[in-house]
N, C-alpha and C positions, 0 to 999 in steps of 0.2 A: 505492499500499500504509499502509495505518495502522499504526501499531508504537501501542501501549499503554506506558510505564513502570508498573512492579507491583513495584517497593521502588531506591530512591535513597539514597547515602551523603553525608549534607549536611556543611560544617563551618558551622555558626552562629557569629556576630556575637564570641560568645563564646571562640571555638573550640575548640569542642566537638566529635564528630565523632560523629551519629547513624546510624541508619538507619530510615530513614523508609518506609514502607508504608500502603496501606488496615488493618493492623492493631499498628501499632507509630508510636505517633508521628503518629498518623494526622491530626492538629492541620497538624501540618507539609509530610507528604505534599501532603493536599488544597490545604497554600497553594502552596506549587512550581504543582499543578498551575492554578491560578486563576489571571484574570488582571492581581492587583493585585503579585502576585509579591512580592521579597524576605525575605523571609527567611532564604534563607542561600545558599551557594554549594556546588553539585554539587561536591564534591569526586572521589566516588570512582567504580565502576563501579555502573550503573546496572542493574536485571535488565527486560526489554525483555521481552514476547511480540508 
C-alpha cells in the first residue's frame, strides 16, 4: 500500500511552526518530498491519504 502525504506541520530552523501542503507553503511541502530534504522537521500531525 502506498500512502500520500497531503499536509504536514513542520518546525523550521527559525523555530516557526508552519502548515504546508500543495496549497499552503507549497515550496516547503515539495521540499519535504524531494530527495534533498533538509527544510525542516515534521513536528505534528500528518494528513495522509
